[in-house]
C-alpha positions as CSV (number, residue, x, y, z in Angstrom):
1,M,60.1,-29.4,-24.1
2,R,57.0,-28.1,-25.8
3,K,56.3,-25.7,-22.9
4,A,59.9,-24.5,-23.1
5,K,59.5,-23.7,-26.8
6,I,56.2,-21.9,-26.2
7,F,57.9,-19.9,-23.4
8,I,60.9,-18.9,-25.7
9,I,58.6,-18.2,-28.7
10,N,56.4,-15.9,-26.6
11,G,59.5,-14.3,-25.2
12,V,60.9,-13.6,-28.6
13,I,57.6,-12.2,-29.9
14,L,57.3,-9.9,-26.9
15,T,60.9,-8.9,-27.2
16,I,60.6,-7.9,-30.9
17,S,57.3,-6.1,-30.3
18,S,58.6,-4.4,-27.2
19,F,61.7,-3.3,-29.0
20,V,59.5,-1.7,-31.7
21,I,57.1,-0.2,-29.1
22,R,59.8,1.1,-26.8
23,G,61.8,2.4,-29.8
24,I,58.8,4.3,-31.2
25,G,57.8,5.3,-27.6
26,L,61.3,6.7,-26.9
27,I,61.3,8.7,-30.2
28,F,57.8,9.9,-29.3
29,N,59.0,11.0,-25.8
30,I,62.0,12.8,-27.3
31,Y,59.6,14.6,-29.6
32,I,57.3,15.6,-26.7
33,A,60.3,16.7,-24.5
34,N,61.8,18.8,-27.3
35,K,58.4,20.3,-28.2
36,V,57.0,21.2,-24.7
37,G,60.2,21.6,-22.6
38,Q,61.3,20.2,-19.2
39,E,58.8,22.0,-16.9
40,P,55.6,20.7,-18.6
41,I,57.2,17.2,-18.7
42,G,57.9,17.5,-15.0
43,V,54.3,18.6,-14.2
44,F,52.9,15.9,-16.5
45,G,55.0,13.4,-14.5
46,L,53.3,14.5,-11.3
47,V,49.9,14.2,-13.0
48,M,50.8,10.7,-14.1
49,S,51.7,9.8,-10.5
50,V,48.1,10.6,-9.6
51,Y,47.1,8.5,-12.7
52,F,49.1,5.5,-11.5
53,L,47.8,5.8,-7.9
54,A,44.2,5.7,-9.3
55,I,45.0,2.7,-11.5
56,T,46.4,0.9,-8.4
57,F,43.1,1.4,-6.6
58,A,41.2,0.4,-9.7
59,S,43.1,-2.8,-10.4
60,S,43.9,-3.8,-6.7
61,G,46.0,-6.8,-7.7
62,I,43.1,-8.5,-9.6
63,G,45.2,-8.9,-12.8
64,L,48.0,-10.8,-11.0
65,A,45.5,-13.0,-9.2
66,C,44.0,-13.8,-12.7
67,T,47.4,-14.7,-14.1
68,C,48.3,-17.1,-11.2
69,I,44.9,-18.8,-10.8
70,V,44.3,-19.2,-14.6
71,S,47.8,-20.7,-15.0
72,E,47.1,-23.2,-12.2
73,E,43.7,-24.2,-13.6
74,L,45.1,-24.7,-17.1
75,E,47.9,-26.8,-15.7
76,K,45.1,-29.0,-14.3
77,N,43.2,-28.7,-17.7
78,N,40.2,-27.0,-16.0
79,I,39.2,-24.8,-18.8
80,S,35.8,-23.9,-17.4
81,S,37.3,-22.9,-14.1
82,A,39.9,-20.7,-15.9
83,L,37.2,-18.8,-17.8
84,K,35.2,-18.4,-14.6
85,V,38.2,-16.8,-13.0
86,V,38.6,-14.3,-15.8
87,K,34.9,-13.3,-15.7
88,T,34.9,-13.0,-12.0
89,C,38.1,-10.9,-12.1
90,M,36.5,-8.6,-14.7
91,L,33.5,-7.9,-12.4
92,F,35.8,-7.2,-9.5
93,S,37.9,-4.9,-11.6
94,L,34.9,-3.0,-13.0
95,F,33.4,-2.5,-9.5
96,L,36.7,-1.3,-8.0
97,S,37.5,1.0,-10.9
98,I,34.1,2.8,-10.6
99,I,34.7,3.4,-6.9
100,A,38.3,4.7,-7.7
101,A,36.9,7.0,-10.4
102,F,34.3,8.4,-8.1
103,V,36.8,9.2,-5.3
104,L,39.2,10.8,-7.7
105,F,36.5,12.9,-9.2
106,I,35.6,14.2,-5.7
107,F,39.2,15.1,-4.8
108,A,40.3,16.5,-8.2
109,P,40.1,20.2,-7.2
110,I,42.2,19.5,-4.0
111,I,44.8,17.6,-6.1
112,S,45.0,20.4,-8.6
113,N,45.2,23.2,-6.1
114,S,47.2,21.7,-3.2
115,W,49.3,19.0,-4.8
116,L,50.0,20.5,-8.2
117,H,50.3,24.2,-7.0
118,H,47.7,25.4,-9.6
119,C,50.0,24.4,-12.4
120,V,47.2,22.5,-14.0
121,S,43.4,22.6,-13.6
122,S,41.1,19.8,-12.7
123,K,40.3,18.8,-16.3
124,P,43.2,16.3,-16.7
125,I,42.1,14.6,-13.5
126,Y,38.5,14.3,-14.7
127,M,39.8,12.7,-17.9
128,I,41.7,10.1,-15.8
129,C,38.4,9.2,-14.1
130,L,36.9,8.2,-17.5
131,A,39.8,5.9,-18.3
132,L,39.9,3.9,-15.1
133,P,37.2,1.3,-15.9
134,F,38.7,0.5,-19.3
135,I,42.3,0.2,-17.9
136,S,41.1,-2.0,-15.0
137,V,39.2,-4.5,-17.2
138,S,41.9,-4.5,-19.9
139,S,44.5,-5.6,-17.3
140,V,42.5,-8.7,-16.6
141,I,42.2,-9.6,-20.3
142,S,46.0,-9.0,-20.7
143,S,46.6,-11.4,-17.8
144,Y,44.3,-14.0,-19.4
145,F,46.3,-13.9,-22.7
146,A,49.6,-14.2,-20.8
147,S,48.3,-17.2,-18.9
148,I,47.2,-19.1,-22.0
149,G,50.5,-18.5,-23.8
150,K,49.1,-16.0,-26.3
151,S,51.2,-13.0,-25.3
152,Y,51.5,-12.1,-29.0
153,K,47.9,-10.7,-28.7
154,N,49.0,-8.4,-26.0
155,A,51.9,-7.3,-28.2
156,I,49.6,-6.5,-31.1
157,I,47.3,-4.6,-28.8
158,E,50.2,-2.6,-27.4
159,C,51.4,-1.6,-30.8
160,F,47.8,-0.5,-31.7
161,E,47.5,1.4,-28.5
162,L,50.8,3.2,-28.9
163,L,49.9,4.2,-32.5
164,V,46.6,5.6,-31.4
165,K,48.2,7.5,-28.6
166,I,50.9,9.0,-30.8
167,L,48.4,10.0,-33.5
168,F,45.9,11.7,-31.2
169,T,48.5,13.3,-28.9
170,I,50.3,14.9,-31.9
171,L,46.9,16.1,-33.3
172,L,45.9,17.5,-30.0
173,L,49.2,19.3,-29.4
174,Q,49.1,20.7,-33.0
175,S,45.6,22.0,-32.5
176,N,46.4,23.5,-29.1
177,K,46.6,27.2,-29.5
178,S,47.4,27.9,-25.9
179,H,50.9,26.6,-25.1
180,N,50.7,26.9,-21.3
181,T,51.4,23.9,-19.0
182,D,47.8,23.2,-18.2
183,S,46.7,22.9,-21.8
184,I,49.8,20.8,-22.7
185,C,49.1,18.3,-19.8
186,Y,45.4,18.1,-20.8
187,C,46.4,17.2,-24.4
188,L,48.9,14.5,-23.2
189,V,46.4,13.0,-20.7
190,L,43.5,13.1,-23.3
191,G,45.7,11.3,-25.9
192,D,46.5,8.6,-23.3
193,V,42.8,8.2,-22.4
194,I,41.7,7.8,-26.0
195,S,44.4,5.2,-26.6
196,E,43.3,3.2,-23.5
197,F,39.7,3.2,-24.7
198,A,40.7,2.0,-28.2
199,S,42.9,-0.7,-26.6
200,F,40.1,-1.9,-24.4
201,L,37.8,-2.3,-27.4
202,L,40.3,-4.4,-29.3
203,K,41.2,-6.5,-26.2
204,F,37.6,-7.3,-25.5
205,C,36.9,-8.3,-29.1
206,L,39.9,-10.6,-29.1
207,F,39.0,-12.2,-25.8
208,Y,35.4,-12.7,-26.9
209,F,36.4,-14.6,-30.0
210,D,39.1,-16.5,-28.2
211,K,36.9,-18.0,-25.5
212,K,34.3,-19.0,-28.1
213,R,36.8,-21.4,-29.6
214,L,37.3,-23.2,-26.3
215,S,35.2,-26.2,-25.4
216,Y,34.1,-26.1,-21.8
217,T,31.2,-26.9,-19.6
218,R,29.4,-24.3,-17.5
219,N,30.1,-25.9,-14.2
220,Y,29.6,-24.0,-10.9
221,V,33.0,-23.3,-9.4
222,K,33.2,-23.1,-5.6
223,N,35.2,-20.6,-3.7
224,M,36.4,-18.8,-6.8
225,G,35.9,-15.4,-5.2
226,K,37.8,-16.4,-2.1
227,R,40.7,-17.7,-4.2
228,I,40.9,-14.4,-6.1
229,L,40.7,-12.3,-2.9
230,K,43.3,-14.5,-1.2
231,I,45.9,-13.5,-3.7
232,S,44.6,-10.0,-4.6
233,F,43.7,-8.7,-1.2
234,P,47.2,-8.7,0.4
235,I,48.6,-7.4,-3.0
236,A,45.9,-4.7,-3.1
237,L,46.5,-3.6,0.5
238,T,50.3,-3.3,0.1
239,S,49.8,-1.8,-3.4
240,Y,47.7,1.0,-1.9
241,I,50.4,1.8,0.6
242,K,53.2,1.4,-2.0
243,S,51.4,3.6,-4.6
244,G,50.4,6.2,-2.0
245,L,54.0,6.4,-0.8
246,S,55.3,6.5,-4.4
247,S,53.0,9.4,-5.2
248,L,54.1,11.2,-2.0
249,K,57.7,10.7,-3.0
250,Q,57.1,12.2,-6.5
251,F,55.3,15.3,-5.1
252,L,57.9,15.6,-2.3
253,I,60.8,16.0,-4.8
254,P,60.0,19.4,-6.3
255,M,58.8,20.6,-2.8
256,R,62.1,19.8,-1.2
257,L,64.0,21.3,-4.1
258,Q,62.1,24.5,-3.3
259,V,63.4,24.4,0.2
260,Y,66.9,24.0,-1.3
261,G,66.4,27.3,-3.0
262,L,64.9,26.5,-6.5
263,S,61.7,28.0,-7.7
264,Y,58.8,25.5,-8.2
265,S,59.1,26.0,-12.0
266,L,62.8,25.1,-12.0
267,A,62.3,22.3,-9.5
268,T,59.7,20.6,-11.7
269,A,62.0,21.2,-14.7
270,K,64.8,19.3,-12.9
271,Y,62.4,16.6,-11.9
272,G,61.2,16.4,-15.5
273,L,64.8,16.1,-16.7
274,I,65.5,13.1,-14.5
275,T,62.2,11.2,-14.8
276,G,61.2,12.2,-18.3
277,M,64.5,12.3,-20.2
278,V,67.2,10.4,-18.3
279,M,65.2,7.4,-17.0
280,P,63.6,6.4,-20.4
281,V,67.2,6.1,-21.8
282,L,68.4,4.1,-18.9
283,M,65.4,1.7,-19.1
284,F,65.2,1.4,-22.9
285,A,67.4,-1.7,-23.2
286,N,65.3,-3.4,-20.4
287,I,62.9,-4.3,-23.1
288,F,65.1,-7.3,-24.0
289,I,64.7,-8.6,-20.4
290,N,61.2,-7.3,-19.5
291,S,59.5,-9.4,-22.2
292,F,60.8,-12.7,-20.9
293,S,60.5,-11.4,-17.3
294,S,56.7,-10.9,-17.6
295,L,56.4,-14.6,-18.8
296,L,58.1,-15.8,-15.6
297,I,55.0,-15.1,-13.5
298,P,52.7,-17.8,-15.2
299,E,55.8,-20.0,-15.8
300,Y,56.7,-20.1,-12.1
301,A,53.1,-20.4,-11.1
302,R,52.9,-23.6,-13.3
303,L,56.1,-25.0,-11.9
304,L,54.9,-24.2,-8.3
305,A,51.6,-26.0,-9.0
306,G,53.6,-29.0,-10.2
307,K,56.1,-28.8,-7.4
308,N,59.0,-28.8,-9.9
309,F,61.6,-27.1,-7.7
310,N,64.6,-28.3,-9.6
311,R,63.3,-26.8,-12.8
312,M,62.8,-23.5,-11.0
313,K,66.5,-23.4,-9.9
314,T,67.6,-24.3,-13.4
315,V,65.5,-21.6,-15.1
316,C,66.6,-19.1,-12.5
317,D,70.3,-19.8,-12.9
318,R,70.2,-19.6,-16.7
319,I,68.1,-16.4,-16.8
320,F,70.3,-14.8,-14.2
321,Y,73.4,-15.6,-16.2
322,I,72.1,-14.1,-19.4
323,T,70.6,-11.1,-17.5
324,F,73.7,-10.2,-15.7
325,M,75.8,-10.4,-18.9
326,F,73.4,-8.2,-20.8
327,S,73.0,-5.7,-17.9
328,F,76.8,-5.2,-17.7
329,L,76.8,-4.6,-21.5
330,V,74.3,-1.8,-21.1
331,T,76.3,-0.4,-18.1
332,G,79.4,-0.3,-20.3
333,I,77.6,1.5,-23.1
334,L,76.1,4.1,-20.8
335,L,79.4,4.6,-19.0
336,F,81.8,4.8,-22.0
337,F,79.5,6.4,-24.6
338,S,77.3,8.7,-22.5
339,N,78.2,11.8,-24.5
340,E,77.4,10.1,-27.8
341,I,74.1,8.8,-26.5
342,S,73.1,12.2,-25.1
343,L,73.9,13.9,-28.5
344,L,72.1,11.2,-30.5
345,V,68.9,11.2,-28.4
346,Y,68.5,14.9,-27.3
347,N,71.1,16.7,-29.5
348,N,72.8,18.1,-26.4
349,L,75.1,16.9,-23.5
350,E,72.7,17.8,-20.7
351,I,71.9,14.2,-19.7
352,A,75.4,12.7,-20.2
353,P,76.6,13.3,-16.6
354,Y,73.4,11.6,-15.3
355,L,73.9,8.6,-17.6
356,R,77.4,8.1,-16.3
357,F,76.2,8.5,-12.7
358,F,73.4,5.9,-13.0
359,A,75.3,3.5,-15.3
360,P,76.6,1.2,-12.4
361,I,73.1,0.6,-11.0
362,V,71.6,-0.5,-14.3
363,V,72.6,-4.0,-13.4
364,F,70.5,-3.8,-10.2
365,M,67.5,-2.2,-12.0
366,Y,67.4,-4.9,-14.7
367,V,68.0,-8.0,-12.5
368,D,65.6,-6.8,-9.9
369,N,62.8,-6.8,-12.5
370,I,63.5,-10.5,-13.1
371,I,63.6,-11.4,-9.4
372,D,60.3,-9.6,-8.7
373,N,58.4,-11.5,-11.4
374,M,59.9,-14.8,-10.2
375,L,58.7,-14.1,-6.7
376,K,55.3,-13.1,-7.9
377,G,55.1,-16.5,-9.7
378,L,56.1,-18.1,-6.4
379,Q,53.1,-16.3,-4.8
380,A,55.5,-14.2,-2.7
381,Q,53.7,-11.0,-3.9
382,F,53.1,-9.8,-0.4
383,H,56.8,-10.0,0.5
384,V,57.7,-8.2,-2.7
385,M,55.3,-5.4,-1.8
386,C,56.7,-5.2,1.7
387,V,60.2,-4.8,0.3
388,N,59.0,-2.0,-2.0
389,I,57.2,-0.3,0.9
390,C,60.3,-0.3,3.1
391,D,62.3,1.0,0.2
392,L,59.8,3.9,-0.4
393,I,59.7,4.8,3.3
394,I,63.5,5.0,3.6
395,T,63.7,6.9,0.2
396,I,61.2,9.4,1.4
397,F,63.3,10.1,4.5
398,I,66.4,10.5,2.3
399,I,64.6,13.0,0.0
400,Y,63.1,14.9,2.9
401,F,66.4,15.4,4.7
402,L,69.1,15.4,2.0
403,V,67.4,17.2,-0.9
404,P,67.1,20.5,1.0
405,I,70.8,20.3,1.8
406,Y,72.3,18.9,-1.4
407,G,69.7,19.7,-4.0
408,I,69.4,17.5,-7.0
409,T,72.4,15.5,-5.8
410,G,70.3,14.4,-2.8
411,Y,67.6,13.2,-5.2
412,L,70.2,11.2,-7.2
413,I,71.5,9.6,-4.0
414,S,67.9,8.5,-3.1
415,I,67.6,6.8,-6.5
416,I,70.9,4.9,-6.1
417,F,69.9,3.7,-2.6
418,S,66.4,2.7,-3.7
419,E,67.7,0.5,-6.5
420,V,70.4,-1.2,-4.5
421,F,68.2,-1.8,-1.5
422,N,65.4,-3.2,-3.7
423,F,67.8,-5.6,-5.5
424,V,69.5,-6.9,-2.3
425,S,66.3,-7.4,-0.4
426,S,64.5,-9.2,-3.3
427,F,67.5,-11.3,-4.1
428,L,67.9,-12.5,-0.5
429,L,64.2,-13.4,-0.5
430,L,64.5,-15.4,-3.7
431,K,67.6,-17.1,-2.5
432,K,65.7,-18.2,0.6
433,K,62.7,-19.4,-1.4
434,L,64.8,-21.5,-4.0
435,K,67.9,-22.1,-1.9
436,L,70.1,-20.6,-4.6
437,N,73.9,-20.5,-4.6
438,F,75.0,-17.2,-6.0
439,D,77.9,-17.6,-8.5
440,F,79.9,-14.4,-8.1
441,W,82.4,-15.2,-10.8
442,N,79.8,-15.9,-13.5
443,F,77.4,-13.1,-12.5
444,F,79.7,-10.3,-11.6
445,A,83.5,-10.9,-12.1
446,K,83.2,-12.4,-15.6
447,P,81.1,-9.5,-17.1
448,C,83.4,-6.9,-15.6
449,F,86.4,-8.7,-17.1
450,L,84.8,-8.8,-20.5
451,L,83.9,-5.1,-20.3
452,V,87.5,-4.2,-19.6
453,I,88.8,-6.2,-22.5
454,T,86.1,-4.9,-24.8
455,F,86.7,-1.3,-23.8
456,F,90.5,-1.7,-24.3
457,I,90.0,-3.0,-27.8
458,C,87.4,-0.3,-28.7
459,S,89.6,2.4,-27.4
460,L,92.0,1.7,-30.3
461,I,89.2,3.0,-32.6
462,P,90.1,6.8,-32.9
463,S,87.5,9.2,-31.6
464,Q,86.6,12.4,-33.3
465,S,85.7,15.7,-31.7
466,N,83.0,16.4,-34.2
467,S,81.9,12.9,-35.0
468,S,78.7,12.3,-36.9
469,W,75.8,10.3,-35.6
470,M,76.7,7.4,-37.9
471,Y,80.2,7.3,-36.5
472,S,78.9,7.3,-32.9
473,I,76.5,4.4,-33.7
474,F,79.4,2.6,-35.3
475,R,81.6,2.9,-32.2
476,I,78.7,1.8,-29.9
477,S,77.9,-1.1,-32.2
478,C,81.5,-2.3,-32.3
479,F,81.6,-2.3,-28.5
480,A,78.4,-4.3,-28.2
481,I,79.3,-6.8,-30.9
482,L,82.8,-7.4,-29.4
483,Y,81.3,-7.9,-26.0
484,I,78.7,-10.4,-27.2
485,L,81.3,-12.3,-29.2
486,F,83.6,-12.6,-26.2
487,F,80.6,-13.7,-24.2
488,I,79.6,-16.4,-26.7
489,L,83.2,-17.7,-27.2
490,K,83.9,-17.9,-23.4
491,Q,80.7,-19.7,-22.6
492,K,79.7,-21.3,-25.8
493,K,78.3,-24.5,-24.4
494,E,76.1,-22.8,-21.7
495,F,74.8,-20.3,-24.3
496,L,73.8,-22.9,-26.8
497,R,72.2,-25.1,-24.1
498,F,70.0,-22.2,-22.9
């Protein structure tokens, strides 16, 4: 019971903090998009794909190994072993990050000239190299805090990191006299690097004082490196492939749009519109799920260590039920109020058609996040990565062959296929692991039924051609409140029990 309360309290803390962080982050992204335009946002997205590829090599699954092993050791009350794991993971991360930074530094000119079509210089790439050691070690410390049930510290650090990033990015953009794409990307990357360094300093200080309060003996722990490598190596290997394919996919999109007939400038602008403006809106509400989802990794690792399979099924069913209900609510809001959201967020209707197009797959996006973290807690990380790699390979083929024929529509089709394929594959894997029985009525039919009733009632509220932002928020709020009320009234017992 105590562990359940800790799980819920951590989830609530992470949800509130994530809501604040994502809310401020979304406003900040809107500010950046409106200030610099779609093309620099698109090019910056390509630079960030290089950034994420480098981070993948620098971390190599060490953080996830830390989460799983520390959770297992704490379940056995082996505090000294748990701390030994953290320190060993830090050394591994530091070593790998230095290698990754060196390789990236060597290939920076090639990336700038060949991959980015001279849109940016090598300077942003060099800045990424400086950030890799701090990011890599920070991920291990974050995993430690998550494992010991102190996720609130990660939340505090995230808030601090975001504030530093916003402050320095705005200052850098304001002081930037040259408004070309290269200087804009450099300012955005530099702001991120400064925030990562500040975040690392705060994390390390909190970790240092936290471990000093623990009473433990300095025992020699056998085979610790092997245990870490046993989890991290297959993750690292598949992560390299996944991240490499993901970066290839991102760079392939504007290239194939060029074959369709667009200029590289317009192609990157379209790419920036989808990835930098549409996707943040689609994924914003995922903060309510993602916070609890991240806690499922250590939770399921503990349940697996205790061989508590019945509890696994119970947790899975309840979280699935809530997640499906919430995901369908977000789908309904995006589907029925896309124009209002587009005007509220970007003060134009440019992204409204894309929101309506993607609304039905929001359910797959959100639930897949839950499933992946459950599987990681069940030490099925390798299988998750294999699914992701298969998805990327098929998606790359779709982009390569369809985008030159159908343009941006081909790219949209690839996203739809990717999300559905990922969800179905991951769900079947989880179903096999836990021997689940999928409740179609509760997970799909009931939310759809509630959406129809809610929309019918809300349609009685008169719409206005020139409605204010307050009126738009009022209509969306009415829709959400009615849906939630119907949900609670229809399943009151299950809701309260959860």
